[in-house]
N, C-alpha and C positions, 0 to 999 in steps of 0.2 A: 625860411620856413621853420627850421628847427627852433630858432629863437622865439618865434610867435607861439609855437606849441608849448615851449617851456613857460612862457609868460602866462598862457591860458591855464596850464596845470597849476602854476603858482597862485593865480587868482582863485581858482576853484578851491584849492586847499585853504587859502585864507578865508574865503566865504564860508566854508564848512566849519572852520574852527571858530569864527566869530559868530556863527549862528546860534551857538549855545553859550551865552556869556556866564551863566552860573552852572557849575557841574557838581555832581555827587562824587565826593572824594572817597567816601566809604559808607557802607550800610550793612546792617546785620539784624537778624531776627532774634529778639531776646524774650526770655520767659522769666517772670518773677512772681512774687506773691500776689501782685495786682492783676496778673494775667499776661497776655502776649502783647508785645509792642515792637516797633522798629526804631532803632537808633542809628544815627549816621552823622556825617559831616558834609557841609557844602563849601564850595569855594567860588568867589566872584572873580572871574578872570577879566572882567571889563575894567575900563578906566573911570567908571562912575558907579555911584551907589545904586543898588537894585532891590526891588521887592519881588518876592517869588512865593508861590504856593507850592508846597510839596504834597502831592497826592500819593497816598499809600493804599495799595489794594492787597488784600489778604486772600490766599487760595489754599484749598485742601490738596491732598496728594494727587487727585485726579485733575487738578487745574480748575476746579469749580470755584467761583468767587464766593467768599464768606463775609466780606465787609470792606469798608473803605474809610479813610480819614483824610482830611485836608489840614495841613499845618501851614499857617501864614507866617512867613518871615518878612516882617515889615520893612526892614532896612538892613541890607548887607553892604557894608562899605566896600569901595573899590579895592581889590586885592585881598580882602579879608576872608577868613574862614569862620564858620559858625556850626555848632552842634545842633542837632534836632532830635526830638523824640516824639513819636506818636503817643497818644494816650493809651494806657493799658486796657485791654479788653479780655473778657472771659469768653473767648470763642473756641469751641472744641474743634480739633482737627486741623489747625493752621500748620501748614508745612512749608509754604513759600509766600513770597510777596513780590510786588513790583512797585517801582517809583516812577512818577511822572512829574516833571518840573513845569509849572505853568508860569510863564514870564509875562502874561497879559496878552493883549491883542497885538497882532502883527500890523504892519503898515497898511494892510489891505482891509483891516477892520473886522477880521474874524479870528 
């Protein structure tokens, strides 16, 4: 029984780790002459090349949305890392951001 439980826990851990083949290694909010933007780095943890869209959402101090961008990374080789930057915007009051990695449709079609 203990071996079965350990096997199940191992499977769940593997499934959760492999569910996100591309990860955000680092990200930061930057301010420059052109405005505010997000810069970061992605890593492809899978054994095949991947395409991914990085969705950036900007928020004010109260958590209200101020804008969004989508950055298309066309091909990230297996095991590779890549830098990304959102385009600079002149948006007043940006205090925070969130990132969402869109890896395309899942096997269920949504």
